[in-house]
ZAMARGU-4260 file (C-alpha; in steps of 0.2 Angstrom, whole numbers, plus 5000, padded with zeros to 4 digits):
<rodrens>
0) 5067/4173/4787 | 5064/4178/4770 | 5075/4191/4760 | 5069/4202/4746 | 5081/4210/4734
5) 5074/4226/4725 | 5083/4226/4709 | 5082/4232/4691 | 5098/4235/4681 | 5090/4251/4674
10) 5093/4265/4687 | 5082/4280/4691 | 5066/4270/4694 | 5063/4274/4712 | 5071/4258/4719
15) 5079/4265/4734 | 5063/4275/4739 | 5053/4260/4737 | 5064/4250/4748 | 5064/4264/4762
20) 5045/4265/4762 | 5042/4247/4761 | 5054/4244/4776 | 5044/4256/4786 | 5027/4250/4781
25) 5031/4232/4784 | 5037/4237/4802 | 5020/4245/4804 | 5012/4229/4800 | 5021/4220/4814
30) 5036/4213/4806 | 5054/4214/4812 | 5063/4221/4797 | 5081/4222/4792 | 5085/4234/4778
35) 5102/4231/4770 | 5111/4243/4758 | 5122/4234/4746 | 5122/4248/4733 | 5139/4256/4734
40) 5130/4273/4730 | 5123/4271/4748 | 5107/4281/4744 | 5097/4270/4756 | 5108/4273/4770
45) 5107/4292/4766 | 5088/4291/4767 | 5088/4283/4784 | 5102/4293/4792 | 5105/4312/4793
50) 5121/4321/4788 | 5129/4321/4805 | 5126/4302/4808 | 5133/4299/4790 | 5148/4309/4794
55) 5151/4299/4810 | 5147/4282/4801 | 5160/4286/4787 | 5173/4294/4798 | 5172/4311/4790
60) 5177/4327/4799 | 5164/4333/4810 | 5152/4346/4803 | 5150/4362/4812 | 5139/4361/4828
65) 5120/4361/4824 | 5113/4378/4825 | 5103/4381/4841 | 5089/4390/4831 | 5087/4374/4820
70) 5084/4359/4832 | 5090/4343/4825 | 5078/4329/4821 | 5075/4315/4834 | 5089/4303/4837
75) 5089/4285/4832 | 5084/4272/4844 | 5102/4265/4841 | 5114/4279/4840 | 5128/4280/4827
80) 5146/4281/4834 | 5163/4280/4827 | 5163/4261/4830 | 5148/4258/4820 | 5152/4247/4805
85) 5146/4246/4787 | 5145/4233/4774 | 5162/4240/4767 | 5170/4238/4784 | 5163/4220/4786
90) 5171/4214/4770 | 5187/4224/4773 | 5197/4209/4780 | 5193/4199/4765 | 5197/4213/4753
95) 5214/4216/4761 | 5218/4198/4763 | 5218/4199/4782 | 5204/4187/4787 | 5186/4184/4786
100) 5170/4195/4788 | 5169/4207/4803 | 5150/4208/4805 | 5144/4225/4811 | 5129/4227/4823
105) 5114/4234/4813 | 5108/4252/4817 | 5091/4252/4826 | 5080/4265/4817 | 5065/4262/4827
110) 5057/4248/4837 | 5057/4233/4824 | 5067/4241/4810 | 5086/4240/4808 | 5098/4246/4795
115) 5114/4237/4789 | 5122/4253/4782 | 5131/4255/4766 | 5147/4264/4761 | 5154/4271/4745
120) 5170/4261/4749 | 5161/4245/4745 | 5164/4248/4727 | 5182/4243/4730 | 5176/4225/4734
125) 5171/4223/4716 | 5188/4217/4709 | 5190/4205/4723 | 5173/4197/4719 | 5177/4196/4700
130) 5194/4188/4703 | 5187/4175/4715 | 5171/4170/4705 | 5179/4157/4694 | 5189/4149/4708
135) 5172/4145/4716 | 5169/4132/4703 | 5183/4121/4710 | 5178/4123/4728 | 5192/4136/4733
140) 5188/4140/4751 | 5195/4158/4750 | 5185/4161/4735 | 5169/4154/4742 | 5171/4164/4758
145) 5173/4180/4747 | 5157/4176/4737 | 5147/4171/4752 | 5152/4186/4762 | 5136/4196/4759
150) 5125/4181/4763 | 5135/4178/4780 | 5135/4196/4785 | 5116/4197/4782 | 5112/4181/4791
155) 5122/4186/4806 | 5114/4203/4807 | 5097/4195/4805 | 5100/4183/4819 | 5106/4197/4830
160) 5090/4207/4829 | 5079/4192/4826 | 5072/4200/4810 | 5059/4189/4800 | 5060/4200/4784
165) 5076/4207/4775 | 5075/4220/4761 | 5091/4222/4751 | 5094/4237/4741 | 5105/4233/4726
170) 5113/4244/4713 | 5107/4246/4695 | 5120/4235/4686 | 5125/4217/4683 | 5142/4217/4691
175) 5151/4206/4703 | 5144/4215/4718 | 5126/4213/4713 | 5129/4195/4708 | 5135/4191/4726
180) 5121/4202/4733 | 5107/4193/4723 | 5114/4176/4726 | 5110/4180/4745 | 5092/4184/4741
185) 5078/4172/4742 | 5067/4183/4731 | 5068/4197/4719 | 5056/4212/4717 | 5058/4223/4702
190) 5053/4241/4702 | 5049/4247/4684 | 5045/4263/4674 | 5034/4261/4659 | 5047/4266/4646
195) 5059/4258/4634 | 5074/4258/4646 | 5065/4247/4659 | 5060/4235/4646 | 5078/4234/4639
200) 5083/4231/4657 | 5071/4216/4659 | 5079/4208/4643 | 5096/4208/4652 | 5090/4205/4670
205) 5080/4188/4667 | 5094/4178/4657 | 5107/4184/4669 | 5098/4179/4685 | 5095/4162/4677
210) 5113/4160/4672 | 5119/4165/4690 | 5106/4153/4698 | 5111/4139/4687 | 5130/4141/4689
215) 5128/4143/4708 | 5116/4128/4711 | 5124/4116/4698 | 5142/4120/4699 | 5147/4129/4715
220) 5135/4123/4728 | 5141/4104/4726 | 5158/4110/4730 | 5155/4121/4745 | 5161/4113/4761
225) 5150/4112/4776 | 5161/4124/4786 | 5156/4138/4774 | 5138/4144/4776 | 5132/4147/4758
230) 5115/4154/4751 | 5104/4142/4740 | 5104/4155/4727 | 5086/4155/4724 | 5082/4172/4718
235) 5064/4168/4714 | 5055/4182/4705 | 5041/4189/4714 | 5035/4201/4701 | 5036/4220/4698
240) 5031/4236/4704 | 5027/4250/4692 | 5033/4267/4697 | 5022/4280/4688 | 5032/4295/4681
245) 5027/4313/4681 | 5016/4315/4665 | 5024/4329/4654 | 5018/4337/4638 | 5032/4329/4628
250) 5028/4312/4635 | 5009/4310/4633 | 4998/4297/4641 | 4997/4287/4625 | 5016/4284/4625
255) 5016/4279/4643 | 5002/4266/4639 | 5011/4259/4624 | 5026/4254/4635 | 5015/4249/4650
260) 5005/4236/4639 | 5021/4228/4634 | 5028/4225/4652 | 5018/4208/4656 | 5024/4199/4640
265) 5042/4205/4642 | 5043/4201/4660 | 5035/4184/4657 | 5047/4179/4643 | 5063/4188/4649
270) 5062/4186/4668 | 5052/4170/4670 | 5058/4161/4654 | 5040/4157/4649 | 5038/4157/4630
275) 5025/4166/4620 | 5021/4184/4618 | 5004/4184/4627 | 5004/4187/4646 | 4993/4194/4659
280) 4997/4206/4673 | 4997/4193/4687 | 5015/4197/4691 | 5011/4216/4693 | 5012/4218/4712
285) 5006/4236/4712 | 5007/4253/4702 | 5012/4267/4713 | 5008/4285/4709 | 5021/4298/4708
290) 5022/4307/4725 | 5036/4319/4719 | 5028/4334/4728 | 5030/4324/4745 | 5048/4320/4743
295) 5056/4336/4748 | 5045/4337/4764 | 5049/4319/4768 | 5068/4322/4765 | 5068/4338/4777
300) 5058/4329/4790 | 5068/4313/4789 | 5053/4302/4788 | 5042/4292/4776 | 5031/4302/4764
305) 5016/4294/4772 | 5021/4300/4790 | 5021/4318/4785 | 5011/4330/4797 | 5005/4348/4796
310) 5020/4352/4807 | 5031/4345/4792 | 5023/4357/4780 | 5010/4345/4773 | 4996/4357/4774
315) 4978/4357/4767 | 4975/4346/4752 | 4993/4339/4754 | 4986/4329/4769 | 4974/4320/4758
320) 4989/4315/4747 | 4999/4309/4762 | 4984/4298/4767 | 4983/4291/4749 | 5001/4287/4750
325) 4999/4278/4766 | 4985/4267/4758 | 4995/4263/4743 | 5011/4257/4752 | 5000/4248/4765
330) 4992/4239/4750 | 5008/4235/4742 | 5016/4229/4758 | 5001/4217/4761 | 5002/4210/4743
335) 5021/4208/4745 | 5018/4198/4761 | 5005/4187/4752 | 5017/4183/4738 | 5031/4179/4750
340) 5019/4167/4759 | 5015/4159/4743 | 5033/4156/4739 | 5035/4147/4755
</rodrens>
């Protein structure tokens, strides 16, 4: 099993959309994929599930009956019920001091693709993780069970569905939840926009990952008892995916190119820790065009952009755009698989 965290501490770069479409494409390529939503905003869960399923999952009052004139989209392979758990319910016993993790069964989206859903209540776990982090340095078992909770939840879910790839969607910050989430990941893929904010994000991301990795492997792991399954804390950088913006008159191509040209050197120095300003683009996994015009159709149809059909409103020249989107994500998925194979 290989896990990939999609992470950039700068938000708004299309991270969740990338995770959602990669999960579907990797499943098309024959892999058994588990998508994990560790972002308390739970946007990945909202992309996979419709509003009625979300209401059931999060125990909200039931919405009015679905109008007969508007048929509901096809149900999931594994339906959501009031007993379906989330990441938040899985860590609730630890947060409340009542016990260890309570691993939920993943939701089967389609054959070969599962979701471990998120919940906005996960944000309440942040304080517990912050409080217990220093105690891990001395081998405190309760603290170690808290910090390794995500790893153990993911591993149990992965074993249940026999997934060979795990994609982890992580929120855009460097807080305690993300520290525990990223420690659970074998590799890290970084979505980027070619702008000043993404470059600043890289300057923060790289040193923080190296600090977390060093602290975990050098100080914490030697004190973890064999009774607690702990992640190795590898977090190996795989590279970055550039998400192209919509070109506007107030942001010409020249400005976009200026920031784009700086990404390889900043990624090399900040994330990889390699000295020097010169760097090539070998860590650029792909550049994805902006498919903003397809997003509303995909949202209404509750399917990936590259699956849109004429019945979904993708008419005429839009179908050419859909086919291009499929090719782009297929190429990206294959490049990602090549990099994962190289890391092994």
